[in-house]
C-alpha positions in Angstrom: -186.9 66.8 55.0 -190.9 66.4 55.8 -192.1 66.5 59.1 -194.0 63.2 59.6 -194.5 63.8 63.5 -196.6 67.3 62.6 -199.0 66.0 65.3 -196.3 65.7 67.9 -194.1 68.2 67.1 -195.8 71.5 66.5 -196.7 73.7 69.7 -200.0 74.5 70.6 -201.4 78.1 70.5 -200.4 79.2 74.4 -197.9 76.1 74.6 -195.1 78.1 76.3 -197.7 79.2 78.7 -198.8 75.8 79.7 -195.5 74.4 80.2 -194.3 77.5 82.3 -197.2 76.6 84.5 -196.2 73.0 84.7 -192.7 74.0 85.7 -193.8 75.7 88.5 -194.5 72.2 90.3 -190.7 72.1 90.0 -189.2 75.0 91.9 -185.7 74.0 93.0 -186.4 75.1 96.5 -189.4 72.7 97.0 -189.3 69.5 98.2 -191.6 66.2 96.6 -193.7 64.3 99.0 -191.5 61.0 99.2 -194.8 58.9 98.1 -195.0 60.9 95.3 -191.6 60.9 94.4 -191.4 57.3 94.5 -194.7 56.9 92.4 -193.0 59.4 89.7 -189.8 57.7 89.7 -191.5 54.2 89.1 -194.1 55.6 86.6 -191.3 57.6 84.7 -188.8 54.8 84.5 -191.4 52.5 82.8 -192.6 55.1 80.6 -189.0 55.9 79.3 -188.3 52.0 79.2 -191.5 51.8 76.9 -190.1 53.9 74.1 -186.1 53.0 74.9 -186.9 49.3 74.2 -187.7 50.1 70.9 -183.9 50.9 70.5 -183.2 47.7 72.4 -182.0 49.4 75.6 -183.6 50.7 78.9 -182.9 52.3 82.2 -182.8 51.3 85.7 -182.1 54.3 87.8 -183.7 57.6 86.0 -181.4 60.1 87.6 -178.0 58.1 86.8 -178.8 56.5 83.7 -179.4 60.1 82.0 -176.5 61.5 83.2 -174.1 61.3 80.1 -176.8 62.2 77.6 -176.9 59.5 75.5 -180.1 57.6 76.3 -181.6 61.0 76.8 -180.9 61.7 73.5 -181.7 58.5 71.9 -185.0 58.8 74.1 -185.9 62.2 72.2 -185.0 60.4 69.0 -187.5 57.3 69.5 -190.3 59.3 70.7 -190.1 62.4 68.2 -189.2 60.1 64.9 -186.2 62.7 64.3 -182.7 63.0 64.3 -180.5 65.1 67.0 -177.4 66.3 66.4 -174.5 63.4 66.8 -173.4 62.7 70.7 -170.4 63.2 72.0 -168.7 59.9 73.3 -166.4 61.2 75.9 -166.2 60.1 79.3 -165.5 63.6 80.3 -167.8 66.0 82.1 -167.8 68.5 79.7 -169.0 65.7 77.0 -172.0 64.7 79.2 -172.7 68.3 79.8 -172.6 69.1 75.6 -174.7 66.1 75.4 -177.5 67.1 78.1 -177.5 70.4 76.3 -178.4 69.0 72.7 -181.1 67.2 74.5 -182.3 70.5 76.2 -181.9 72.5 73.2 -184.0 69.8 71.1 -187.1 70.0 73.9 -186.7 74.0 73.4 -187.2 74.0 69.9 -190.5 72.0 70.4 -191.8 74.9 72.1 -191.1 74.0 75.4 -189.6 76.7 77.8 -187.8 74.8 80.4 -187.6 76.7 84.0 -184.8 76.0 86.6 -183.9 73.0 84.7 -180.0 72.9 83.6 -177.6 70.4 82.1 -175.1 70.4 85.0 -178.2 69.4 87.2 -178.8 66.5 85.3 -175.4 65.4 84.9 -174.9 65.7 88.6 -177.9 63.3 89.0 -180.1 65.8 90.7 -183.6 63.6 91.1 -185.7 66.4 91.4 -184.5 68.4 88.1 -184.4 64.9 86.3 -187.8 64.2 87.3 -189.1 67.6 86.5 -187.5 67.3 82.9 -188.9 63.7 82.2 -192.4 65.1 83.1 -191.7 68.1 80.8 -190.7 65.5 78.1 -193.9 63.3 78.6 -196.3 66.5 78.7 -194.9 67.5 75.5 -195.0 64.4 73.4 -197.4 62.0 75.1 -200.1 64.5 76.8 -200.0 67.7 74.6 -201.5 66.2 71.4 -204.8 65.1 73.9 -207.3 67.5 73.4 -211.2 67.5 73.1 -213.3 70.0 72.0 -210.7 72.6 72.1 -209.6 72.0 75.7 -206.1 72.1 77.1 -204.6 68.9 77.3 -204.8 68.0 80.8 -208.5 68.8 80.3 -208.7 66.7 77.4 -207.4 63.8 78.8 -209.8 64.1 81.8 -212.8 64.8 79.4 -211.5 61.5 77.7 -211.8 59.6 80.9 -215.1 60.7 81.9 -216.6 59.9 78.6 -214.8 56.4 78.4 -215.9 55.6 81.9 -219.4 57.2 82.4 -221.4 54.0 81.9 -219.6 52.0 84.9 -220.8 51.7 88.1 -218.7 53.0 91.4 -216.7 55.2 88.8 -216.5 59.2 88.8 -213.2 60.5 87.3 -212.8 64.0 88.4 -209.3 64.3 88.8 -206.0 62.5 88.4 -205.4 61.4 92.1 -208.5 60.5 94.2 -210.6 59.5 91.4 -208.1 56.5 90.6 -207.4 55.5 94.0 -209.3 52.5 93.9 -208.5 51.1 90.3 -212.1 50.8 89.1 -211.6 53.5 86.7 -208.6 51.7 84.9 -210.5 48.5 84.7 -213.2 50.5 83.0 -211.1 52.0 80.5 -209.8 48.4 79.8 -213.2 47.0 79.6 -214.6 49.7 77.3 -212.1 49.1 74.8 -211.6 45.4 75.4 -214.4 43.8 77.2 -212.9 40.4 76.1 -210.3 41.0 78.5 -211.8 41.1 82.0 -215.3 40.6 83.6 -215.8 44.0 84.8 -219.2 43.3 86.9 -217.1 40.6 88.8 -213.6 42.7 89.6 -212.3 43.4 92.7 -211.0 46.7 93.1 -207.5 46.7 91.9 -205.3 48.2 88.8 -205.7 45.3 86.2 -201.8 46.5 85.3 -200.9 43.1 84.4 -203.9 42.8 81.9 -202.7 46.1 80.6 -199.1 45.1 80.0 -199.7 41.6 78.9 -202.6 42.2 76.3 -202.3 46.0 75.7 -198.5 46.5 75.6 -199.0 49.1 78.4 -196.0 48.8 80.5 -196.7 48.4 84.2 -196.0 51.7 85.6 -198.0 51.5 89.0 -198.7 48.7 91.5 -202.0 48.6 93.6 -200.1 49.5 96.7 -198.6 52.5 95.3 -202.1 54.1 94.8 -204.0 52.3 97.9 -201.6 53.3 100.3 -201.2 56.9 99.4 -203.8 59.3 100.9 -203.5 61.4 97.5 -201.8 59.6 94.5 -199.4 61.5 92.6 -201.2 63.4 89.6 -198.4 63.5 87.5 -197.9 59.3 88.0 -201.5 58.9 87.1 -201.6 61.1 84.1 -198.5 59.6 82.8 -200.0 56.0 83.1 -203.7 57.4 81.9 -201.9 58.8 78.7 -200.7 55.2 78.1 -204.2 54.0 78.0 -205.2 56.8 75.6 -202.5 56.1 73.0 -203.2 52.6 73.2 -206.5 52.7 72.6 -206.3 55.8 70.1 -203.8 54.2 67.7 -206.4 53.0 64.9 -207.5 57.0 64.7 -203.6 58.3 64.9 -202.7 55.7 62.0 -205.9 56.9 59.8 -204.7 60.3 60.7 -201.4 59.6 59.5 -202.2 58.1 56.2 -204.5 60.8 55.6 -201.8 63.3 56.4 -199.0 61.4 54.1 -201.1 60.6 51.1 -201.3 64.8 50.2 -197.5 64.6 50.4 -197.2 61.7 48.2 -199.7 63.2 45.6 -197.8 66.4 45.6 -196.3 66.9 42.3 -194.6 70.0 42.9 -191.8 70.5 40.7 -188.3 71.5 41.5 -186.0 73.6 39.7 -182.7 71.6 40.2 -181.6 68.1 40.5 -180.6 68.4 44.2 -183.8 69.8 45.0 -185.2 66.7 43.5 -182.9 64.4 45.1 -183.6 65.9 48.5 -187.3 64.7 47.9 -185.8 61.5 47.1 -184.0 61.4 50.1 -187.3 62.5 52.2 -189.2 59.5 50.6 -186.3 57.0 51.2 -186.4 58.3 54.7 -190.0 57.9 55.0 -190.0 54.1 53.5 -187.1 53.1 55.6 -187.6 54.9 58.9 -191.4 56.1 59.3 -193.5 53.6 57.5 -192.4 50.3 59.0 -193.5 51.0 62.2 -197.3 52.1 60.5 -197.1 48.8 58.8 -196.5 46.8 62.1 -199.4 49.1 63.8 -201.5 48.4 60.9 -201.0 44.9 61.3 -201.6 44.7 65.2 -204.7 46.7 64.7 -206.3 44.1 62.5 -204.9 41.2 64.6 -206.4 42.9 67.8 -209.8 43.5 66.2 -210.0 40.0 64.8 -208.7 38.5 67.8 -211.4 40.5 69.7 -214.3 39.4 67.8 -213.4 35.9 67.6 -213.2 35.5 71.7 -216.7 37.4 71.8 -218.4 35.0 69.2 -217.0 31.8 70.9 -218.3 33.1 74.2 -221.7 33.8 72.6 -221.5 37.6 72.9 -222.5 40.2 71.0 -219.9 41.5 68.7 -218.0 44.5 69.8 -217.8 47.6 67.4 -215.7 50.3 69.1 -214.7 53.4 66.6 -211.5 51.6 66.4 -213.1 48.8 64.8 -215.0 50.8 62.6 -211.8 52.4 61.3 -210.3 49.2 60.2 -212.2 49.4 56.7 -211.2 53.0 56.8 -207.8 52.3 57.2 -207.5 49.4 54.8 -209.2 51.7 52.1 -206.6 54.5 52.7 -203.9 52.3 53.4 -204.2 50.8 49.5 -204.5 54.6 48.3 -201.2 55.4 50.3 -199.2 52.4 48.4 -200.9 53.5 45.2 -199.7 57.3 45.8 -196.1 55.8 46.9 -195.7 54.1 43.8 -196.6 57.3 41.7 -194.6 59.4 43.7 -191.5 57.4 43.4 -191.9 56.6 39.7 -192.6 60.7 39.4 -189.4 61.5 41.4 -187.0 59.4 39.3 -188.8 60.8 36.0 -188.3 64.5 37.4 -184.6 63.7 38.2 -183.6 62.3 34.6 -185.7 65.4 33.0 -184.0 68.0 35.5 -180.5 66.2 34.6 -181.2 66.7 31.0 -182.3 70.4 31.4 -179.3 71.6 33.3 -177.1 70.2 30.8 -179.3 71.9 28.2 -179.6 75.1 30.1 -175.6 75.2 30.6 -175.2 74.8 26.9 -177.9 77.3 25.9 -176.1 80.1 28.0 -172.7 79.0 26.6 -173.6 79.2 23.0 -175.7 82.1 23.8 -172.7 84.1 25.6 -170.2 83.1 22.6 -173.1 84.6 20.0 -173.4 87.6 21.7 -169.9 88.3 21.9 -169.6 87.7 18.2 -172.4 90.2 17.7 -171.3 92.9 19.8 -171.0 96.1 17.5 -172.1 94.5 14.6 -175.3 96.5 14.4 -173.1 99.6 14.7 -170.9 98.5 12.1 -173.9 98.0 9.4 -175.8 101.5 10.3 -172.8 103.6 9.9 -172.5 105.7 6.5 -168.7 106.0 6.3 -169.1 105.1 2.3 -171.0 108.8 1.6 -167.6 110.8 2.4 -165.1 107.9 1.2 -163.3 107.6 -2.1 -164.2 105.3 -4.6 -161.0 103.0 -3.6 -162.3 103.1 0.0 -165.9 102.3 -0.9 -164.7 99.1 -3.0 -163.0 98.2 0.4 -166.2 98.6 2.0 -167.8 96.5 -0.1 -165.1 93.7 -0.1 -165.1 94.2 3.8 -168.8 93.6 3.5 -168.9 90.6 1.4 -166.5 89.1 4.1 -169.0 89.7 6.9 -171.8 88.0 4.8 -169.6 85.1 4.8 -168.9 85.1 8.7 -172.8 85.9 9.4 -173.8 82.8 7.3 -171.1 80.8 9.1 -173.4 81.9 12.3 -176.3 81.0 10.9 -175.9 77.3 12.3 -175.1 78.5 15.7 -178.5 80.6 15.8 -180.3 77.5 14.6 -178.8 75.4 17.2 -179.4 78.1 20.1 -183.3 78.2 19.1 -183.2 74.3 18.9 -181.9 74.1 22.4 -184.5 76.9 23.6 -187.3 74.8 22.1 -186.2 71.6 23.6 -186.1 73.5 26.8 -189.5 74.6 26.3 -190.9 70.8 25.7 -189.1 69.6 28.8 -190.8 72.1 31.1 -187.3 74.0 32.1 -188.4 76.3 35.3 -186.5 79.5 33.8 -187.8 79.2 30.5 -189.2 82.7 30.5 -185.7 84.0 30.9 -184.3 81.8 28.3 -187.2 82.6 25.9 -186.4 86.2 26.4 -182.7 85.6 25.6 -183.4 83.3 22.7 -185.9 85.8 21.3 -183.7 88.7 21.6 -180.9 86.7 19.7 -183.0 86.0 16.9 -184.6 89.2 16.6 -181.1 90.8 16.9 -180.5 88.2 14.1 -183.4 89.4 11.9 -181.9 93.0 12.3 -178.6 92.0 11.5 -179.9 90.1 8.3 -182.0 93.5 7.3 -179.3 95.8 7.9 -176.7 93.6 6.2 -178.8 93.5 3.1 -179.5 97.4 3.5 -175.8 97.9 3.5 -174.8 95.9 0.9 -177.4 97.7 -1.5 -176.0 100.8 -0.3 -172.8 100.1 -1.3 -173.7 98.0 -4.4 -175.1 101.5 -5.9 -171.7 102.9 -5.8 -169.9 99.9 -6.9 -169.7 101.5 -10.4 -167.8 104.4 -9.2 -165.1 102.3 -7.6 -162.3 100.9 -9.3 -159.4 99.8 -6.9 -159.5 97.1 -4.8 -156.9 95.7 -2.5 -157.0 92.2 -3.5 -154.7 90.8 -0.7 -157.0 92.2 2.2 -159.9 90.7 0.5 -158.2 87.3 0.2 -157.1 87.6 3.8 -160.7 88.6 5.1 -162.0 85.7 3.1 -159.9 83.2 4.5 -159.4 84.8 8.3 -163.7 84.8 8.7 -163.6 80.9 8.2 -160.9 80.0 9.7 -161.7 82.3 13.0 -165.1 80.4 13.1 -163.4 77.0 12.7 -161.3 77.9 16.0 -164.3 79.1 17.8 -165.8 76.1 16.9 -162.9 73.9 17.9 -162.6 75.6 21.3 -166.2 74.7 21.8 -165.6 71.1 21.0 -162.6 71.1 23.2 -164.8 72.3 26.3 -167.7 70.1 25.6 -168.7 67.8 28.6 -168.7 64.0 28.0 -170.2 61.2 29.9 -168.8 57.5 29.2 -169.4 54.1 30.4 -166.8 51.8 29.2 -163.7 51.7 27.5 -165.2 51.6 24.4 -167.1 54.8 24.6 -163.8 56.6 26.0 -161.6 55.2 23.4 -164.3 56.4 20.9 -163.9 59.7 22.1 -160.3 59.7 22.0 -160.2 58.5 18.4 -162.2 61.4 17.7 -159.9 63.7 19.6 -156.7 62.3 17.9 -158.6 62.7 14.4 -158.8 66.6 15.5 -155.3 66.9 16.5 -154.3 65.5 12.8 -155.8 68.2 11.3 -153.8 70.8 13.5 -151.0 70.8 11.1 -153.0 71.6 8.0 -155.0 74.4 10.3 -151.5 75.8 11.3 -150.5 75.8 7.6 -153.9 77.7 6.9 -153.0 80.0 9.4 -149.5 80.6 8.5 -150.6 81.4 5.2 -153.1 83.9 6.6 -150.6 85.4 8.2 -148.4 85.4 5.4 -151.1 87.3 3.5 -150.8 90.1 6.1 -147.3 90.1 5.8 -147.3 90.4 2.1 -149.6 93.6 2.7 -146.8 95.2 4.9 -144.1 94.2 2.4 -145.9 95.8 -0.5 -146.9 98.7 1.6 -143.0 99.0 2.8 -141.7 98.3 -1.0 -143.9 101.1 -2.4 -143.9 103.6 0.4 -147.4 103.1 1.2 -148.6 104.4 4.7 -151.4 101.9 5.7 -154.3 104.0 7.6 -156.1 101.7 10.2 -156.6 97.9 10.0 -157.7 95.8 7.1 -161.0 97.4 5.6 -162.5 93.9 5.1 -162.3 92.4 8.4 -162.2 93.0 12.1 -160.3 89.9 12.6 -156.6 90.8 13.2 -153.8 88.5 12.9 -153.1 89.1 16.3 -156.5 87.8 17.2 -155.9 84.6 15.3 -152.8 83.9 17.0 -154.4 84.7 20.4 -157.1 82.1 19.8 -154.8 79.8 18.2 -152.8 79.8 21.4 -155.9 79.5 23.5 -156.9 76.4 21.2 -153.6 74.9 21.6 -153.5 75.0 25.2 -156.9 73.5 25.6 -155.8 70.6 23.9 -153.5 69.0 26.3 -156.1 69.9 29.1 -158.5 67.8 26.7 -155.8 65.2 26.6 -155.7 65.1 30.4 -159.3 64.9 30.9 -159.8 62.1 28.4 -156.9 60.2 29.9 -158.1 60.5 33.4 -161.8 59.0 32.2 -159.6 56.4 30.3 -157.6 55.5 33.6 -161.0 55.3 35.4 -162.1 53.0 33.1 -159.0 50.8 32.7 -159.3 50.9 36.6 -162.8 49.5 36.2 -161.6 47.0 33.6 -158.7 46.1 35.7 -160.8 45.0 38.6 -162.9 43.0 36.2 -159.7 41.1 35.1 -158.5 40.7 38.7 -161.7 39.4 39.8 -161.8 37.2 36.5 -158.4 35.7 37.4 -159.2 34.6 40.7 -162.5 33.5 39.8 -160.9 31.4 36.8 -158.6 30.2 39.2 -160.9 29.4 42.0 -163.3 27.7 39.7 -160.7 25.6 38.2 -159.5 24.7 41.9 -163.1 23.7 42.7 -163.7 21.6 39.6 -159.9 20.0 40.1 -160.7 19.1 43.8 -164.3 17.8 43.2 -163.0 15.1 40.4 -160.2 14.6 42.7 -162.4 13.6 45.9 -164.5 11.4 43.2 -161.1 9.6 42.4 -160.3 9.2 45.9 -163.2 7.7 47.0 -162.5 4.9 44.8 -159.0 4.3 44.8 -158.7 4.5 48.5 -155.9 2.0 50.1 -155.1 1.0 53.4 -157.2 0.1 56.4 -160.3 2.2 57.0 -158.5 4.4 59.8 -156.0 5.1 57.5 -158.7 6.1 55.1 -160.5 8.2 57.3 -157.4 9.7 58.6 -156.5 10.9 55.2 -159.7 12.0 54.0 -159.8 14.3 57.3 -156.3 15.9 56.4 -157.7 16.3 52.5 -160.3 18.2 54.0 -157.9 20.4 56.3 -155.7 21.0 53.1 -159.4 22.0 51.3 -160.0 24.2 54.0 -156.6 26.1 54.0 -157.7 27.4 50.5 -160.2 29.3 52.2 -158.4 32.6 52.2 -158.4 32.5 48.4 -162.3 32.3 48.4 -162.4 35.4 51.1 -159.9 37.3 48.4 -162.5 36.6 45.7 -165.1 37.7 48.1 -163.0 40.9 48.7 -162.5 41.5 44.8 -166.5 40.9 44.4 -167.0 43.6 46.9 -165.0 45.8 44.9 -166.6 45.2 41.8 -169.9 46.0 43.4 -168.8 49.1 45.0 -167.3 50.2 41.5 -170.7 49.8 39.9 -169.6 47.2 37.6 -172.3 44.7 36.3 -170.5 42.7 33.4 -167.5 41.0 33.0 -166.4 39.5 29.7 -163.1 38.2 31.5 -165.2 35.1 32.8 -168.1 33.0 33.0 -167.8 32.4 36.6 -170.1 34.6 39.0 -169.6 35.1 42.8 -173.0 33.0 43.2 -171.9 30.2 41.1 -168.4 29.8 42.9 -170.1 30.1 46.6 -172.4 27.2 45.4 -169.2 25.2 44.1 -167.4 25.6 47.1 -170.2 24.4 49.4 -170.6 21.3 47.3 -167.0 20.7 47.5 -167.1 20.8 51.2 -170.2 18.8 51.3 -168.9 16.2 49.2 -165.8 15.7 51.3 -167.8 15.4 54.6 -170.0 12.9 52.9 -167.1 10.7 52.0 -165.6 11.0 55.7 -169.3 9.9 56.5 -169.3 6.9 54.3 -165.9 5.5 55.6 -167.1 6.1 59.1 -169.8 4.1 58.5 -167.8 1.5 56.9 -165.7 1.2 59.9 -169.1 0.9 62.0 -170.3 -2.2 59.4 -166.9 -4.0 59.6 -166.8 -3.8 63.5 -170.7 -4.6 63.7 -170.7 -7.7 61.2 -167.0 -8.7 61.7 -166.4 -8.2 58.0 -162.6 -8.5 57.4 -160.4 -5.5 55.8 -159.4 -7.7 52.4 -163.0 -8.6 52.1 -164.1 -4.7 52.4 -161.3 -4.5 49.7 -162.8 -6.7 47.3 -166.6 -5.4 47.9 -165.3 -1.8 47.2 -163.2 -3.2 44.1 -166.3 -5.1 42.8 -168.3 -2.3 43.6 -166.5 0.5 41.8 -165.8 -1.7 38.9 -169.6 -2.1 38.2 -170.6 1.1 39.5 -173.4 1.6 36.5 -174.3 -2.0 36.2 -175.1 -3.5 39.5 -176.4 -6.6 37.7 -172.9 -7.5 35.9 -171.6 -7.0 39.7 -173.9 -9.8 40.8 -173.3 -11.9 38.0 -169.3 -11.8 38.2 -169.8 -12.8 41.7 -171.7 -15.6 40.6 -175.3 -14.6 40.8 -177.3 -15.8 37.8 -180.8 -15.1 36.6 -183.6 -12.5 36.8 -185.4 -14.0 39.5 -182.1 -13.7 41.4 -181.2 -10.5 40.6 -184.8 -9.4 41.5 -184.5 -10.8 44.8 -181.3 -9.1 45.7 -182.5 -5.8 44.7 -185.2 -6.0 46.9 -182.8 -6.3 49.6 -180.5 -3.6 48.4 -182.7 -1.0 47.3 -186.1 -1.5 48.8 -187.4 2.0 48.1 -187.1 1.1 44.4 -185.1 4.2 43.8 -182.8 2.4 41.1 -179.5 3.3 43.0 -177.7 1.0 45.3 -175.3 2.3 47.8 -172.2 0.8 48.8 -173.3 0.5 52.4 -176.1 -1.6 51.1 -174.2 -3.5 48.9 -171.6 -4.3 51.9 -174.6 -5.3 54.2 -175.9 -7.8 51.3 -172.6 -9.5 51.0 -172.3 -9.9 54.7 -175.4 -11.5 55.0 -174.9 -13.8 51.7 -171.4 -14.8 52.9 -172.7 -15.8 56.4 -175.7 -17.4 55.2 -175.0 -19.4 52.1 -172.2 -20.9 50.0 -171.3 -18.0 48.0 -167.9 -19.1 46.8 -169.4 -22.5 45.5 -172.1 -20.5 43.6 -169.8 -18.3 41.9 -167.5 -21.7 40.9 -170.3 -23.1 39.4 -171.5 -20.3 37.7 -168.0 -19.7 36.0 -167.6 -23.7 35.6 -171.0 -23.3 33.3 -168.9 -20.5 31.1 -166.2 -22.8 30.9 -168.0 -25.5 29.6 -167.5 -27.9 32.7 -163.5 -27.4 32.4 -161.6 -26.7 35.7 -160.2 -23.7 34.0 -161.2 -20.9 31.8 -159.8 -18.7 29.0 -159.2 -15.0 28.4 -161.2 -15.7 25.1 -163.9 -17.4 27.1 -164.7 -14.7 29.4 -164.4 -11.9 26.9 -167.0 -13.8 24.6 -169.6 -14.6 28.0 -169.0 -11.3 29.9 -169.5 -7.5 29.2 -165.8 -6.0 28.2 -165.3 -4.0 31.6 -166.4 -7.2 33.6 -164.2 -9.7 31.4 -160.8 -7.7 31.7 -161.7 -7.1 35.5 -161.8 -11.0 35.8 -158.8 -11.4 33.6 -156.7 -9.1 35.6 -157.3 -10.9 39.1 -157.3 -14.5 38.2 -154.2 -16.6 38.5 -152.7 -18.7 35.9 -154.3 -22.2 36.2 -151.7 -24.9 37.0 -153.6 -28.1 37.0 -152.7 -31.1 34.8 -155.4 -30.3 32.7 -154.6 -27.1 32.1 -154.0 -25.3 28.5 -152.0 -22.3 27.1 -153.6 -19.0 28.8 -155.7 -21.3 31.4 -157.1 -19.0 34.1 -157.8 -20.4 37.7 -161.5 -19.4 38.2 -161.6 -21.5 41.6 -159.0 -19.5 43.3 -160.6 -16.3 42.0 -163.6 -17.2 43.5 -162.7 -18.2 46.9 -160.2 -15.2 47.6 -163.5 -13.4 46.6 -165.3 -14.4 49.1 -162.5 -14.2 52.0 -162.0 -17.9 52.2 -158.2 -18.0 50.4 -155.8 -15.5 49.4 -155.9 -14.6 45.6 
């Protein structure tokens, strides 16, 4: 973990001595001056709260609130930027003592030698010891890093005050008690850095603590009476308060120093050896981005705001621009910040690329060492075998046997050529990827290659020696030779099979694991033939034994053509067969994992499809309900609200889907072929459904208000709704059906119901219009007159005439609602348009 608080966390030279001297003031047998103790309580409490409020808490009583150690540990975490050991949450005394001890141990780890302060006294609420402990913390984390020209912390703070207040009259800072009694030194510090906040020349003697608290975020630690009414103010209280001024005015320098300390760390490209080490760097970087940088971003923003505000106020007051050292640093900080962000981006990209590289390297290195070990195991004793001169004293038949054995070895040697080339290729790739242990890899690879060249040369030399004596050799044991030739490649096949059975795999979906399972099943399908080959090889050895027994031959030693024995073949075969179910289990485990992921997809998809269909169906249903509602408006409103409750009862299904979605996310599943719905689409659909229901309820409520306000009958509302719903897409046709005719009349009505010219007419606007029309004009007579024109001045109209003169949907609407005409001048199929028109406007019953 990189230490971003190095300036605050490293003990200075002689640091222990300094703290021991300070602690002498806190001898447990001495008593504090009551006025000083009061000042310390107020100052130290305000100082602690200025940091604890960053964590959303504070203290009221300094010796009581630190007794359980919890807020004490939190205070240390806030001011140090580090994590302490996990606190104990129990209420027993032992838990409190343990928490306080953790805090004291942390303080001691920062080079502070605590004298006469124990956890038991803090837990017991010993005020003197508690104040002593807080003073030690203030010294370590607020004052220690203040040094000017290699002075001590106290001298450095005093020298800083003297330099800052030197130009001011009536201010002579020589100590941290009497020199601050009249308050002018505090005012001088404020005016020196923020001349816009106070008019120093017109000041009366007092501490501008309100100005410091309001504009500089310096907590009010002392009041004027705390200092004025005391013959000699408490030095520790004054130092604590003054240090807050120092840190408030030195923020720019600290920020710039932090940036300059951080950039080299971000530009460091020191490569690590393992993935875990690089992941530790990645965790450090994440901690930096999430914990350490955000406060610095806020500091930078606040610095720029304060500086710009200061300059603006001075300019508006016709005062010269103020350029303190912090002001000059603004441009430096902006430039350094730009460099910092560029370094962040490069560092993050480098970490990711290094992790990928190291993952690949670790896999290759493991593969290299595995193959090298197998090869070394195979080459053991080969040089000794090739350099022996046993053929010089052998019989002719023995020399021929040696030659055959050598031929079998050459076959085995050729079979191992690919393995050596693989080892060399892996080593080359490790070098290209800059593997940290390339030297040992290269040494091992070079040893293998050199040994391989020696084996090749020795093999060739021995072959030549044997061939020179071959002419003198006549007998040969064909069965041994056949065994050797078949055993060598079979043995090599078994070794290759065992390598494949132990090979690692990484898959991401069912198709990939099924591909591996298919390949494994294909391999298993060859085992039967392989076993037949093994039995055939063993049968050759059995035949040798049979011939030897039949002819009384005593076999001396093993097979002269190979070192591969029937026992070794059986042993490797058993090992390979034992690996098969292990491979089955590993593949099945991975398949189960992928099936589980696929099951998560299917579960989510099933619920998503159900919810999606439900939402769509309910959206269509509410559309129909808004058109087909019957009963009084109050009944409709009650029905809609019951419907709304019914819809809300479906909420557990939505929550269930959210739960499935969370499992999907936790399993890192990013695709789902079983559904077209996404969680976001369904959330939007659900919200639209709830909104539509609420809007429909509101519309009915507005109809009730309109009905009550305008005195419209329930029957008229039904007719208005029927006409409006029927001619929903063609408002002009609706007006014609109600007796309005002509483009001018239509334009007049549209100006009333659609004053904004949106092209859409709401049912509420339609009701308002109709209520005015039925009140002010004889609308029913107008409609009768219109139908009379369509009927050719007859007192009735036929269905054929309606279908001929009106659009189909309007014609069918009228036909369905007109009563048969019963007058003496009627004709078959005649319809009574007069009763229809009067009923439409509430003048009679239809």
